[in-house]
N, C-alpha and C positions, 0 to 999 in steps of 0.2 A: 429197549435201546432207542427205538425210534421216538418214544415219548420223551426221553432225556434230551435228545437233539432238539426237539420242538421247544421244550422248556428252556434250554440253553439259548436258542435263537430268540425266543421271546424276551428273556432276561437281557440279552445284548441290545435288542431293539428298544426296550424300555429304558435302559441305561443311556443309550444314544439320545433318546428324546429328552431325558432328564438333563443331560449335559448341554444339549442345544438350548433348552429353556434357560439354563443358568447363564450361558454365554449371552443370550438375548437380553436377559435382565442386566448383566454387566454393561452391555452396549447401551441399553436404555438409560442406565444411571450416568454413563459418561456423556451421553447426548444431553441429558438434563443438566448436568454440571456445566457443560460447555455453554448451554443456553443461558443458564443463570449468570455465568461469568460475563457473557456478551451483553446481557441485560444490564448488569452493573456498569459496564463500560458505557453503554448507551445512555444510562442515566447521567453519568459524568459528562458525556459529550454533548448533552443538551446545552451546556454552558459555553461550549467552544466548538466552532465548526471549521473543518479544514476546507480552505478555498482552492489553494493551488499547492501542488507537490511536484517539484522538479528534482530529478535524480540523475546523476551521471555515474555509471558503474564501470569499473575496470574488471574485465573477466579474463581468466586464463592467460595471463601474461607472465613474463619472466619475473617482473617485480611483484607479482601476487595480485590477489583480488582486493577490491575496496570500493568505496563509494563516497560521494559528496551529495548531500541532499539538502534542499531548501524548501521549507514548508511555511506557507502563509495561513494563519488562523485568524478567525474573527470571533470575538467574544460576544456574548449575549447583549452586552451594553454597547456594541458597535465598534469598540476599540480593536486594533489589530496587533498581532505579534508575528514576527518573522523568526523562525527557528532554523538553525543550521546543525546538521548532523554529519559526522565524518568518521570513517573507520577504514584503515588500510592494513595490509599485511604487517604484522609486528606490533600493531597497536594493541595495548592491553584492553582498553575499553573504548567505547564510542565517544568521540568528542562532541559536545553539545554547547551551543550558546544561543541566546534568545534576546530579541530587541523589540521594544514597542515601536511601531511604525505608524505613520499617518494613514488615514483611511483612503486618501487619494490613490494609494498604490492599487487598490482594488480596481478602480475604473481604468487606470493606465494599463495594468497587466491584462485585464479582460479585453481591452481594445485590441491589443496585439493578438490575443487568441482568436477573437472574432474576425479581425481583418484578414488573418491568414487561414481562416476556416479550418482550424485544427480539429474541430468536432467532426469534420467529414473525412479526416485522414484514414480512419479505419476502413471506410467503405471504398475509398479511391485508390489506396496504395497497398501493395503487398510486396515488400522488399525482403531480400535476404539480410539477416542481421549483420552488423559490423563486426569485424574481427577485433577482439580485444576490448570491446566496450559496448555499452548500451545506454541510450538516453531515454528517459521516461518523463512524460508530463501528464499529470493527472489533475483534473480540475472539476469543480462543482458546477452543475448546470442549474438553470433557473428553477427547474422542478425538484431540486434537491438531490438528484442523482449525480453520478460522476462519469466522466469520460476519461479514458486512459489512452494516450497515444505513445508509441514507442518508436525507436529507430528501425523497427521491423515494418512499420507502416507509416512512412512519411515521404514527402516529396524530396527532390534532390537537395534543396536548400533547407531541409527540415532541421538539421542540427543548428544552423544559424538562427532559425526562427525560435526554436526552443531556448537557445542561449539568450536571445533577446528578451524573453520572458524572465529568465533568471537575472539578467543584468538590470532589468526594470525593478525587480524586487530589491536587488542589492543597493540601488541608488537611494532607496528610502531609509537605509540603515544609518543611524547616528550613534556612534560608539558611546555617547553619553546617555543613551536611552537603553542601555543593557539591562536586562532583567536578571537579577541575582537568584 
């Protein structure tokens, strides 16, 4: 009887090890698939770089959640595109439009970012988030990394500063340069 218990315990132990190794193999395969997918995206992104991403999100309000996002991209050839994305409660799909814009937008927008020292906001400010909304500004640094500032870490006039970056981008849009 004692021998049966030992054999049964060993069988349970071996089964547990086998199941754990199967789970690890599944996880390894998922990690590999995710890596390969991100590598494919990275290969595509070599031709286009996100420079600035401004997003205004509405959260937990009576009207529902949603967002407006403005993204400035620069292509490998130096040309720039400004993309608008928007989706609110009740919208079936995300609205998207894109425009070719003058390269001068880069210098003007980054002048606002540098003048207001937005890259330091994460270290200098720690605010409680706004009720009903969130503002996010993400921008590329000279070393190729990104800095992300939000309404959770900005000075008192931060919304105005972030909005001035968005207005700067908007000024460069010519409806005749819409990308189809």
